[in-house]
mmCIF file of the N, C-alpha and C atoms, coordinates in Angstrom:
data_MODEL
# 
_entry.id   MODEL 
# 
loop_
_atom_site.group_PDB 
_atom_site.id 
_atom_site.type_symbol 
_atom_site.label_atom_id 
_atom_site.label_alt_id 
_atom_site.label_comp_id 
_atom_site.label_asym_id 
_atom_site.label_entity_id 
_atom_site.label_seq_id 
_atom_site.pdbx_PDB_ins_code 
_atom_site.Cartn_x 
_atom_site.Cartn_y 
_atom_site.Cartn_z 
_atom_site.occupancy 
_atom_site.B_iso_or_equiv 
_atom_site.pdbx_formal_charge 
_atom_site.auth_seq_id 
_atom_site.auth_comp_id 
_atom_site.auth_asym_id 
_atom_site.auth_atom_id 
_atom_site.pdbx_PDB_model_num 
ATOM 1   N N  . MET A 1 1  ? -7.220  51.746 -15.186 1.00 0.00 ? 1  MET A N  1 
ATOM 2   C CA . MET A 1 1  ? -7.721  53.102 -15.184 1.00 0.00 ? 1  MET A CA 1 
ATOM 3   C C  . MET A 1 1  ? -9.256  53.051 -15.195 1.00 0.00 ? 1  MET A C  1 
ATOM 4   N N  . ASP A 1 2  ? -9.893  53.685 -14.235 1.00 0.00 ? 2  ASP A N  1 
ATOM 5   C CA . ASP A 1 2  ? -11.346 53.710 -14.143 1.00 0.00 ? 2  ASP A CA 1 
ATOM 6   C C  . ASP A 1 2  ? -11.838 55.086 -14.577 1.00 0.00 ? 2  ASP A C  1 
ATOM 7   N N  . LEU A 1 3  ? -12.424 55.158 -15.762 1.00 0.00 ? 3  LEU A N  1 
ATOM 8   C CA . LEU A 1 3  ? -12.889 56.418 -16.313 1.00 0.00 ? 3  LEU A CA 1 
ATOM 9   C C  . LEU A 1 3  ? -14.321 56.707 -15.898 1.00 0.00 ? 3  LEU A C  1 
ATOM 10  N N  . ARG A 1 4  ? -14.660 57.996 -15.823 1.00 0.00 ? 4  ARG A N  1 
ATOM 11  C CA . ARG A 1 4  ? -16.001 58.435 -15.463 1.00 0.00 ? 4  ARG A CA 1 
ATOM 12  C C  . ARG A 1 4  ? -16.653 59.065 -16.695 1.00 0.00 ? 4  ARG A C  1 
ATOM 13  N N  . CYS A 1 5  ? -17.927 58.761 -16.927 1.00 0.00 ? 5  CYS A N  1 
ATOM 14  C CA . CYS A 1 5  ? -18.681 59.299 -18.052 1.00 0.00 ? 5  CYS A CA 1 
ATOM 15  C C  . CYS A 1 5  ? -18.858 60.808 -17.881 1.00 0.00 ? 5  CYS A C  1 
ATOM 16  N N  . THR A 1 6  ? -18.537 61.570 -18.908 1.00 0.00 ? 6  THR A N  1 
ATOM 17  C CA . THR A 1 6  ? -18.699 63.028 -18.841 1.00 0.00 ? 6  THR A CA 1 
ATOM 18  C C  . THR A 1 6  ? -20.156 63.438 -19.046 1.00 0.00 ? 6  THR A C  1 
ATOM 19  N N  . HIS A 1 7  ? -21.013 62.497 -19.445 1.00 0.00 ? 7  HIS A N  1 
ATOM 20  C CA . HIS A 1 7  ? -22.429 62.808 -19.670 1.00 0.00 ? 7  HIS A CA 1 
ATOM 21  C C  . HIS A 1 7  ? -23.268 62.595 -18.410 1.00 0.00 ? 7  HIS A C  1 
ATOM 22  N N  . CYS A 1 8  ? -23.140 61.404 -17.787 1.00 0.00 ? 8  CYS A N  1 
ATOM 23  C CA . CYS A 1 8  ? -23.976 61.090 -16.617 1.00 0.00 ? 8  CYS A CA 1 
ATOM 24  C C  . CYS A 1 8  ? -23.194 61.020 -15.311 1.00 0.00 ? 8  CYS A C  1 
ATOM 25  N N  . GLY A 1 9  ? -21.850 60.968 -15.398 1.00 0.00 ? 9  GLY A N  1 
ATOM 26  C CA . GLY A 1 9  ? -21.021 60.945 -14.204 1.00 0.00 ? 9  GLY A CA 1 
ATOM 27  C C  . GLY A 1 9  ? -20.739 59.576 -13.619 1.00 0.00 ? 9  GLY A C  1 
ATOM 28  N N  . GLU A 1 10 ? -21.303 58.520 -14.177 1.00 0.00 ? 10 GLU A N  1 
ATOM 29  C CA . GLU A 1 10 ? -21.085 57.162 -13.655 1.00 0.00 ? 10 GLU A CA 1 
ATOM 30  C C  . GLU A 1 10 ? -19.676 56.677 -13.992 1.00 0.00 ? 10 GLU A C  1 
ATOM 31  N N  . GLU A 1 11 ? -19.172 55.760 -13.167 1.00 0.00 ? 11 GLU A N  1 
ATOM 32  C CA . GLU A 1 11 ? -17.871 55.139 -13.405 1.00 0.00 ? 11 GLU A CA 1 
ATOM 33  C C  . GLU A 1 11 ? -18.054 53.844 -14.175 1.00 0.00 ? 11 GLU A C  1 
ATOM 34  N N  . GLY A 1 12 ? -16.956 53.353 -14.726 1.00 0.00 ? 12 GLY A N  1 
ATOM 35  C CA . GLY A 1 12 ? -16.981 52.036 -15.366 1.00 0.00 ? 12 GLY A CA 1 
ATOM 36  C C  . GLY A 1 12 ? -17.302 52.079 -16.847 1.00 0.00 ? 12 GLY A C  1 
ATOM 37  N N  . LEU A 1 13 ? -16.505 52.799 -17.619 1.00 0.00 ? 13 LEU A N  1 
ATOM 38  C CA . LEU A 1 13 ? -16.706 52.823 -19.063 1.00 0.00 ? 13 LEU A CA 1 
ATOM 39  C C  . LEU A 1 13 ? -16.122 51.562 -19.695 1.00 0.00 ? 13 LEU A C  1 
ATOM 40  N N  . GLU A 1 14 ? -16.835 51.002 -20.679 1.00 0.00 ? 14 GLU A N  1 
ATOM 41  C CA . GLU A 1 14 ? -16.386 49.806 -21.386 1.00 0.00 ? 14 GLU A CA 1 
ATOM 42  C C  . GLU A 1 14 ? -15.490 50.193 -22.554 1.00 0.00 ? 14 GLU A C  1 
ATOM 43  N N  . PRO A 1 15 ? -14.300 49.569 -22.691 1.00 0.00 ? 15 PRO A N  1 
ATOM 44  C CA . PRO A 1 15 ? -13.451 49.857 -23.843 1.00 0.00 ? 15 PRO A CA 1 
ATOM 45  C C  . PRO A 1 15 ? -14.011 49.212 -25.107 1.00 0.00 ? 15 PRO A C  1 
ATOM 46  N N  . GLY A 1 16 ? -13.745 49.835 -26.236 1.00 0.00 ? 16 GLY A N  1 
ATOM 47  C CA . GLY A 1 16 ? -14.168 49.311 -27.536 1.00 0.00 ? 16 GLY A CA 1 
ATOM 48  C C  . GLY A 1 16 ? -13.419 50.059 -28.627 1.00 0.00 ? 16 GLY A C  1 
ATOM 49  N N  . PHE A 1 17 ? -13.920 50.013 -29.858 1.00 0.00 ? 17 PHE A N  1 
ATOM 50  C CA . PHE A 1 17 ? -13.299 50.776 -30.935 1.00 0.00 ? 17 PHE A CA 1 
ATOM 51  C C  . PHE A 1 17 ? -14.359 51.149 -31.963 1.00 0.00 ? 17 PHE A C  1 
ATOM 52  N N  . ILE A 1 18 ? -14.053 52.157 -32.771 1.00 0.00 ? 18 ILE A N  1 
ATOM 53  C CA . ILE A 1 18 ? -14.932 52.599 -33.844 1.00 0.00 ? 18 ILE A CA 1 
ATOM 54  C C  . ILE A 1 18 ? -14.484 51.880 -35.111 1.00 0.00 ? 18 ILE A C  1 
ATOM 55  N N  . MET A 1 19 ? -15.339 51.027 -35.646 1.00 0.00 ? 19 MET A N  1 
ATOM 56  C CA . MET A 1 19 ? -14.999 50.213 -36.809 1.00 0.00 ? 19 MET A CA 1 
ATOM 57  C C  . MET A 1 19 ? -15.099 51.028 -38.092 1.00 0.00 ? 19 MET A C  1 
ATOM 58  N N  . ASP A 1 20 ? -14.187 50.807 -38.998 1.00 0.00 ? 20 ASP A N  1 
ATOM 59  C CA . ASP A 1 20 ? -14.214 51.405 -40.323 1.00 0.00 ? 20 ASP A CA 1 
ATOM 60  C C  . ASP A 1 20 ? -14.147 50.263 -41.322 1.00 0.00 ? 20 ASP A C  1 
ATOM 61  N N  . SER A 1 21 ? -15.218 50.051 -42.081 1.00 0.00 ? 21 SER A N  1 
ATOM 62  C CA . SER A 1 21 ? -15.235 48.936 -43.032 1.00 0.00 ? 21 SER A CA 1 
ATOM 63  C C  . SER A 1 21 ? -15.293 49.423 -44.478 1.00 0.00 ? 21 SER A C  1 
ATOM 64  N N  . GLY A 1 22 ? -14.875 50.656 -44.714 1.00 0.00 ? 22 GLY A N  1 
ATOM 65  C CA . GLY A 1 22 ? -14.871 51.214 -46.067 1.00 0.00 ? 22 GLY A CA 1 
ATOM 66  C C  . GLY A 1 22 ? -13.742 50.658 -46.915 1.00 0.00 ? 22 GLY A C  1 
ATOM 67  N N  . GLU A 1 23 ? -13.712 51.070 -48.171 1.00 0.00 ? 23 GLU A N  1 
ATOM 68  C CA . GLU A 1 23 ? -12.659 50.628 -49.088 1.00 0.00 ? 23 GLU A CA 1 
ATOM 69  C C  . GLU A 1 23 ? -11.283 50.976 -48.551 1.00 0.00 ? 23 GLU A C  1 
ATOM 70  N N  . ASN A 1 24 ? -10.358 50.066 -48.659 1.00 0.00 ? 24 ASN A N  1 
ATOM 71  C CA . ASN A 1 24 ? -8.968  50.253 -48.233 1.00 0.00 ? 24 ASN A CA 1 
ATOM 72  C C  . ASN A 1 24 ? -8.827  50.594 -46.752 1.00 0.00 ? 24 ASN A C  1 
ATOM 73  N N  . SER A 1 25 ? -9.817  50.235 -45.940 1.00 0.00 ? 25 SER A N  1 
ATOM 74  C CA . SER A 1 25 ? -9.746  50.553 -44.510 1.00 0.00 ? 25 SER A CA 1 
ATOM 75  C C  . SER A 1 25 ? -8.869  49.545 -43.783 1.00 0.00 ? 25 SER A C  1 
ATOM 76  N N  . ARG A 1 26 ? -8.420  49.928 -42.601 1.00 0.00 ? 26 ARG A N  1 
ATOM 77  C CA . ARG A 1 26 ? -7.626  49.037 -41.750 1.00 0.00 ? 26 ARG A CA 1 
ATOM 78  C C  . ARG A 1 26 ? -8.512  48.353 -40.715 1.00 0.00 ? 26 ARG A C  1 
ATOM 79  N N  . GLY A 1 27 ? -9.800  48.647 -40.740 1.00 0.00 ? 27 GLY A N  1 
ATOM 80  C CA . GLY A 1 27 ? -10.730 48.026 -39.801 1.00 0.00 ? 27 GLY A CA 1 
ATOM 81  C C  . GLY A 1 27 ? -11.037 48.888 -38.599 1.00 0.00 ? 27 GLY A C  1 
ATOM 82  N N  . PHE A 1 28 ? -10.303 49.971 -38.424 1.00 0.00 ? 28 PHE A N  1 
ATOM 83  C CA . PHE A 1 28 ? -10.566 50.869 -37.306 1.00 0.00 ? 28 PHE A CA 1 
ATOM 84  C C  . PHE A 1 28 ? -10.422 52.307 -37.799 1.00 0.00 ? 28 PHE A C  1 
ATOM 85  N N  . ALA A 1 29 ? -11.157 53.212 -37.162 1.00 0.00 ? 29 ALA A N  1 
ATOM 86  C CA . ALA A 1 29 ? -11.125 54.623 -37.552 1.00 0.00 ? 29 ALA A CA 1 
ATOM 87  C C  . ALA A 1 29 ? -9.925  55.322 -36.924 1.00 0.00 ? 29 ALA A C  1 
ATOM 88  N N  . ARG A 1 30 ? -9.514  56.428 -37.523 1.00 0.00 ? 30 ARG A N  1 
ATOM 89  C CA . ARG A 1 30 ? -8.418  57.238 -37.003 1.00 0.00 ? 30 ARG A CA 1 
ATOM 90  C C  . ARG A 1 30 ? -8.836  58.701 -36.998 1.00 0.00 ? 30 ARG A C  1 
ATOM 91  N N  . TRP A 1 31 ? -8.240  59.479 -36.106 1.00 0.00 ? 31 TRP A N  1 
ATOM 92  C CA . TRP A 1 31 ? -8.436  60.923 -36.053 1.00 0.00 ? 31 TRP A CA 1 
ATOM 93  C C  . TRP A 1 31 ? -7.346  61.556 -36.901 1.00 0.00 ? 31 TRP A C  1 
ATOM 94  N N  . VAL A 1 32 ? -7.727  62.521 -37.767 1.00 0.00 ? 32 VAL A N  1 
ATOM 95  C CA . VAL A 1 32 ? -6.780  63.192 -38.655 1.00 0.00 ? 32 VAL A CA 1 
ATOM 96  C C  . VAL A 1 32 ? -6.756  64.671 -38.298 1.00 0.00 ? 32 VAL A C  1 
ATOM 97  N N  . GLU A 1 33 ? -5.551  65.213 -38.126 1.00 0.00 ? 33 GLU A N  1 
ATOM 98  C CA . GLU A 1 33 ? -5.393  66.609 -37.738 1.00 0.00 ? 33 GLU A CA 1 
ATOM 99  C C  . GLU A 1 33 ? -5.863  67.547 -38.844 1.00 0.00 ? 33 GLU A C  1 
ATOM 100 N N  . GLY A 1 34 ? -6.556  68.614 -38.476 1.00 0.00 ? 34 GLY A N  1 
ATOM 101 C CA . GLY A 1 34 ? -6.988  69.646 -39.421 1.00 0.00 ? 34 GLY A CA 1 
ATOM 102 C C  . GLY A 1 34 ? -8.386  69.415 -39.958 1.00 0.00 ? 34 GLY A C  1 
ATOM 103 N N  . ALA A 1 35 ? -8.933  70.464 -40.564 1.00 0.00 ? 35 ALA A N  1 
ATOM 104 C CA . ALA A 1 35 ? -10.274 70.393 -41.148 1.00 0.00 ? 35 ALA A CA 1 
ATOM 105 C C  . ALA A 1 35 ? -10.286 69.454 -42.354 1.00 0.00 ? 35 ALA A C  1 
ATOM 106 N N  . LEU A 1 36 ? -11.450 68.871 -42.626 1.00 0.00 ? 36 LEU A N  1 
ATOM 107 C CA . LEU A 1 36 ? -11.614 67.970 -43.772 1.00 0.00 ? 36 LEU A CA 1 
ATOM 108 C C  . LEU A 1 36 ? -11.419 68.737 -45.071 1.00 0.00 ? 36 LEU A C  1 
ATOM 109 N N  . GLU A 1 37 ? -10.528 68.229 -45.905 1.00 0.00 ? 37 GLU A N  1 
ATOM 110 C CA . GLU A 1 37 ? -10.322 68.748 -47.256 1.00 0.00 ? 37 GLU A CA 1 
ATOM 111 C C  . GLU A 1 37 ? -10.523 67.577 -48.198 1.00 0.00 ? 37 GLU A C  1 
ATOM 112 N N  . ARG A 1 38 ? -11.294 67.797 -49.253 1.00 0.00 ? 38 ARG A N  1 
ATOM 113 C CA . ARG A 1 38 ? -11.573 66.730 -50.212 1.00 0.00 ? 38 ARG A CA 1 
ATOM 114 C C  . ARG A 1 38 ? -10.678 66.851 -51.436 1.00 0.00 ? 38 ARG A C  1 
ATOM 115 N N  . GLY A 1 39 ? -10.258 65.697 -51.926 1.00 0.00 ? 39 GLY A N  1 
ATOM 116 C CA . GLY A 1 39 ? -9.442  65.650 -53.134 1.00 0.00 ? 39 GLY A CA 1 
ATOM 117 C C  . GLY A 1 39 ? -10.302 65.712 -54.377 1.00 0.00 ? 39 GLY A C  1 
ATOM 118 N N  . ILE A 1 40 ? -9.688  65.545 -55.520 1.00 0.00 ? 40 ILE A N  1 
ATOM 119 C CA . ILE A 1 40 ? -10.357 65.655 -56.809 1.00 0.00 ? 40 ILE A CA 1 
ATOM 120 C C  . ILE A 1 40 ? -11.475 64.624 -56.996 1.00 0.00 ? 40 ILE A C  1 
ATOM 121 N N  . PHE A 1 41 ? -11.347 63.432 -56.387 1.00 0.00 ? 41 PHE A N  1 
ATOM 122 C CA . PHE A 1 41 ? -12.362 62.386 -56.519 1.00 0.00 ? 41 PHE A CA 1 
ATOM 123 C C  . PHE A 1 41 ? -13.313 62.336 -55.325 1.00 0.00 ? 41 PHE A C  1 
ATOM 124 N N  . GLY A 1 42 ? -13.256 63.328 -54.434 1.00 0.00 ? 42 GLY A N  1 
ATOM 125 C CA . GLY A 1 42 ? -14.187 63.420 -53.311 1.00 0.00 ? 42 GLY A CA 1 
ATOM 126 C C  . GLY A 1 42 ? -13.713 62.799 -52.015 1.00 0.00 ? 42 GLY A C  1 
ATOM 127 N N  . GLY A 1 43 ? -12.607 62.062 -52.027 1.00 0.00 ? 43 GLY A N  1 
ATOM 128 C CA . GLY A 1 43 ? -12.080 61.460 -50.809 1.00 0.00 ? 43 GLY A CA 1 
ATOM 129 C C  . GLY A 1 43 ? -11.309 62.484 -49.984 1.00 0.00 ? 43 GLY A C  1 
ATOM 130 N N  . ALA A 1 44 ? -11.073 62.175 -48.738 1.00 0.00 ? 44 ALA A N  1 
ATOM 131 C CA . ALA A 1 44 ? -10.339 63.074 -47.851 1.00 0.00 ? 44 ALA A CA 1 
ATOM 132 C C  . ALA A 1 44 ? -8.865  63.138 -48.236 1.00 0.00 ? 44 ALA A C  1 
ATOM 133 N N  . LYS A 1 45 ? -8.296  64.329 -48.206 1.00 0.00 ? 45 LYS A N  1 
ATOM 134 C CA . LYS A 1 45 ? -6.858  64.498 -48.425 1.00 0.00 ? 45 LYS A CA 1 
ATOM 135 C C  . LYS A 1 45 ? -6.141  64.119 -47.131 1.00 0.00 ? 45 LYS A C  1 
ATOM 136 N N  . LEU A 1 46 ? -5.255  63.130 -47.201 1.00 0.00 ? 46 LEU A N  1 
ATOM 137 C CA . LEU A 1 46 ? -4.589  62.616 -46.006 1.00 0.00 ? 46 LEU A CA 1 
ATOM 138 C C  . LEU A 1 46 ? -3.071  62.747 -46.055 1.00 0.00 ? 46 LEU A C  1 
ATOM 139 N N  . MET A 1 47 ? -2.507  62.956 -47.217 1.00 0.00 ? 47 MET A N  1 
ATOM 140 C CA . MET A 1 47 ? -1.052  62.954 -47.394 1.00 0.00 ? 47 MET A CA 1 
ATOM 141 C C  . MET A 1 47 ? -0.365  63.950 -46.470 1.00 0.00 ? 47 MET A C  1 
ATOM 142 N N  . GLY A 1 48 ? 0.587   63.456 -45.667 1.00 0.00 ? 48 GLY A N  1 
ATOM 143 C CA . GLY A 1 48 ? 1.387   64.307 -44.797 1.00 0.00 ? 48 GLY A CA 1 
ATOM 144 C C  . GLY A 1 48 ? 0.685   64.809 -43.553 1.00 0.00 ? 48 GLY A C  1 
ATOM 145 N N  . ARG A 1 49 ? -0.544  64.365 -43.309 1.00 0.00 ? 49 ARG A N  1 
ATOM 146 C CA . ARG A 1 49 ? -1.289  64.832 -42.135 1.00 0.00 ? 49 ARG A CA 1 
ATOM 147 C C  . ARG A 1 49 ? -1.161  63.816 -41.008 1.00 0.00 ? 49 ARG A C  1 
ATOM 148 N N  . PRO A 1 50 ? -0.908  64.269 -39.780 1.00 0.00 ? 50 PRO A N  1 
ATOM 149 C CA . PRO A 1 50 ? -0.819  63.342 -38.646 1.00 0.00 ? 50 PRO A CA 1 
ATOM 150 C C  . PRO A 1 50 ? -2.135  62.593 -38.436 1.00 0.00 ? 50 PRO A C  1 
ATOM 151 N N  . LYS A 1 51 ? -2.020  61.294 -38.163 1.00 0.00 ? 51 LYS A N  1 
ATOM 152 C CA . LYS A 1 51 ? -3.180  60.431 -37.917 1.00 0.00 ? 51 LYS A CA 1 
ATOM 153 C C  . LYS A 1 51 ? -2.989  59.740 -36.564 1.00 0.00 ? 51 LYS A C  1 
ATOM 154 N N  . TRP A 1 52 ? -4.044  59.673 -35.770 1.00 0.00 ? 52 TRP A N  1 
ATOM 155 C CA . TRP A 1 52 ? -3.994  59.076 -34.436 1.00 0.00 ? 52 TRP A CA 1 
ATOM 156 C C  . TRP A 1 52 ? -5.042  57.980 -34.309 1.00 0.00 ? 52 TRP A C  1 
ATOM 157 N N  . GLU A 1 53 ? -4.670  56.878 -33.643 1.00 0.00 ? 53 GLU A N  1 
ATOM 158 C CA . GLU A 1 53 ? -5.647  55.840 -33.326 1.00 0.00 ? 53 GLU A CA 1 
ATOM 159 C C  . GLU A 1 53 ? -6.640  56.399 -32.307 1.00 0.00 ? 53 GLU A C  1 
ATOM 160 N N  . ILE A 1 54 ? -7.878  55.925 -32.381 1.00 0.00 ? 54 ILE A N  1 
ATOM 161 C CA . ILE A 1 54 ? -8.929  56.393 -31.477 1.00 0.00 ? 54 ILE A CA 1 
ATOM 162 C C  . ILE A 1 54 ? -9.234  55.308 -30.455 1.00 0.00 ? 54 ILE A C  1 
ATOM 163 N N  . ASP A 1 55 ? -9.148  55.659 -29.171 1.00 0.00 ? 55 ASP A N  1 
ATOM 164 C CA . ASP A 1 55 ? -9.626  54.781 -28.110 1.00 0.00 ? 55 ASP A CA 1 
ATOM 165 C C  . ASP A 1 55 ? -11.057 55.191 -27.816 1.00 0.00 ? 55 ASP A C  1 
ATOM 166 N N  . ALA A 1 56 ? -11.967 54.233 -27.836 1.00 0.00 ? 56 ALA A N  1 
ATOM 167 C CA . ALA A 1 56 ? -13.389 54.514 -27.618 1.00 0.00 ? 56 ALA A CA 1 
ATOM 168 C C  . ALA A 1 56 ? -13.876 53.785 -26.374 1.00 0.00 ? 56 ALA A C  1 
ATOM 169 N N  . TYR A 1 57 ? -14.712 54.447 -25.598 1.00 0.00 ? 57 TYR A N  1 
ATOM 170 C CA . TYR A 1 57 ? -15.312 53.873 -24.390 1.00 0.00 ? 57 TYR A CA 1 
ATOM 171 C C  . TYR A 1 57 ? -16.801 54.161 -24.398 1.00 0.00 ? 57 TYR A C  1 
ATOM 172 N N  . ARG A 1 58 ? -17.609 53.192 -23.942 1.00 0.00 ? 58 ARG A N  1 
ATOM 173 C CA . ARG A 1 58 ? -19.068 53.342 -23.873 1.00 0.00 ? 58 ARG A CA 1 
ATOM 174 C C  . ARG A 1 58 ? -19.514 53.238 -22.420 1.00 0.00 ? 58 ARG A C  1 
ATOM 175 N N  . CYS A 1 59 ? -20.353 54.188 -22.013 1.00 0.00 ? 59 CYS A N  1 
ATOM 176 C CA . CYS A 1 59 ? -20.895 54.164 -20.654 1.00 0.00 ? 59 CYS A CA 1 
ATOM 177 C C  . CYS A 1 59 ? -21.907 53.024 -20.541 1.00 0.00 ? 59 CYS A C  1 
ATOM 178 N N  . ARG A 1 60 ? -21.780 52.204 -19.510 1.00 0.00 ? 60 ARG A N  1 
ATOM 179 C CA . ARG A 1 60 ? -22.688 51.073 -19.300 1.00 0.00 ? 60 ARG A CA 1 
ATOM 180 C C  . ARG A 1 60 ? -24.084 51.533 -18.888 1.00 0.00 ? 60 ARG A C  1 
ATOM 181 N N  . TYR A 1 61 ? -24.208 52.771 -18.431 1.00 0.00 ? 61 TYR A N  1 
ATOM 182 C CA . TYR A 1 61 ? -25.480 53.263 -17.910 1.00 0.00 ? 61 TYR A CA 1 
ATOM 183 C C  . TYR A 1 61 ? -26.268 54.083 -18.933 1.00 0.00 ? 61 TYR A C  1 
ATOM 184 N N  . CYS A 1 62 ? -25.645 55.089 -19.536 1.00 0.00 ? 62 CYS A N  1 
ATOM 185 C CA . CYS A 1 62 ? -26.373 55.961 -20.469 1.00 0.00 ? 62 CYS A CA 1 
ATOM 186 C C  . CYS A 1 62 ? -25.970 55.734 -21.927 1.00 0.00 ? 62 CYS A C  1 
ATOM 187 N N  . HIS A 1 63 ? -24.968 54.885 -22.165 1.00 0.00 ? 63 HIS A N  1 
ATOM 188 C CA . HIS A 1 63 ? -24.494 54.493 -23.506 1.00 0.00 ? 63 HIS A CA 1 
ATOM 189 C C  . HIS A 1 63 ? -23.790 55.615 -24.264 1.00 0.00 ? 63 HIS A C  1 
ATOM 190 N N  . HIS A 1 64 ? -23.444 56.681 -23.575 1.00 0.00 ? 64 HIS A N  1 
ATOM 191 C CA . HIS A 1 64 ? -22.672 57.785 -24.163 1.00 0.00 ? 64 HIS A CA 1 
ATOM 192 C C  . HIS A 1 64 ? -21.293 57.268 -24.562 1.00 0.00 ? 64 HIS A C  1 
ATOM 193 N N  . LEU A 1 65 ? -20.758 57.737 -25.694 1.00 0.00 ? 65 LEU A N  1 
ATOM 194 C CA . LEU A 1 65 ? -19.417 57.351 -26.130 1.00 0.00 ? 65 LEU A CA 1 
ATOM 195 C C  . LEU A 1 65 ? -18.406 58.428 -25.778 1.00 0.00 ? 65 LEU A C  1 
ATOM 196 N N  . GLU A 1 66 ? -17.265 57.995 -25.269 1.00 0.00 ? 66 GLU A N  1 
ATOM 197 C CA . GLU A 1 66 ? -16.129 58.881 -24.988 1.00 0.00 ? 66 GLU A CA 1 
ATOM 198 C C  . GLU A 1 66 ? -15.015 58.456 -25.928 1.00 0.00 ? 66 GLU A C  1 
ATOM 199 N N  . LEU A 1 67 ? -14.458 59.392 -26.690 1.00 0.00 ? 67 LEU A N  1 
ATOM 200 C CA . LEU A 1 67 ? -13.405 59.097 -27.657 1.00 0.00 ? 67 LEU A CA 1 
ATOM 201 C C  . LEU A 1 67 ? -12.134 59.857 -27.282 1.00 0.00 ? 67 LEU A C  1 
ATOM 202 N N  . PHE A 1 68 ? -10.991 59.173 -27.411 1.00 0.00 ? 68 PHE A N  1 
ATOM 203 C CA . PHE A 1 68 ? -9.702  59.773 -27.109 1.00 0.00 ? 68 PHE A CA 1 
ATOM 204 C C  . PHE A 1 68 ? -8.732  59.447 -28.243 1.00 0.00 ? 68 PHE A C  1 
ATOM 205 N N  . ALA A 1 69 ? -8.031  60.458 -28.738 1.00 0.00 ? 69 ALA A N  1 
ATOM 206 C CA . ALA A 1 69 ? -6.972  60.246 -29.733 1.00 0.00 ? 69 ALA A CA 1 
ATOM 207 C C  . ALA A 1 69 ? -5.722  59.890 -28.931 1.00 0.00 ? 69 ALA A C  1 
ATOM 208 N N  . ALA A 1 70 ? -5.430  58.597 -28.843 1.00 0.00 ? 70 ALA A N  1 
ATOM 209 C CA . ALA A 1 70 ? -4.457  58.106 -27.869 1.00 0.00 ? 70 ALA A CA 1 
ATOM 210 C C  . ALA A 1 70 ? -3.020  58.089 -28.339 1.00 0.00 ? 70 ALA A C  1 
ATOM 211 N N  . ARG A 1 71 ? -2.769  57.725 -29.596 1.00 0.00 ? 71 ARG A N  1 
ATOM 212 C CA . ARG A 1 71 ? -1.381  57.566 -30.047 1.00 0.00 ? 71 ARG A CA 1 
ATOM 213 C C  . ARG A 1 71 ? -1.328  57.657 -31.559 1.00 0.00 ? 71 ARG A C  1 
ATOM 214 N N  . PRO A 1 72 ? -0.215  58.120 -32.087 1.00 0.00 ? 72 PRO A N  1 
ATOM 215 C CA . PRO A 1 72 ? -0.084  58.178 -33.547 1.00 0.00 ? 72 PRO A CA 1 
ATOM 216 C C  . PRO A 1 72 ? -0.164  56.790 -34.170 1.00 0.00 ? 72 PRO A C  1 
ATOM 217 N N  . SER A 1 73 ? -0.750  56.734 -35.362 1.00 0.00 ? 73 SER A N  1 
ATOM 218 C CA . SER A 1 73 ? -0.834  55.429 -36.054 1.00 0.00 ? 73 SER A CA 1 
ATOM 219 C C  . SER A 1 73 ? 0.077   55.423 -37.261 1.00 0.00 ? 73 SER A C  1 
# 
């Protein structure tokens, strides 16, 4: 699949991922459905909310990032 940058219009986006190195992380970021709600200790409320893996692409020309919520995690 050859994707086109929505910022500059060039073809040839490089695949990559958004790293998450926080406490208890899995090493990659996920998209969570709904607005951010914080729990009693300040962390995001995640229980029962759908989570999707993020596919990330970087334009080789303008370095713009394109993110897609590709599949449930």
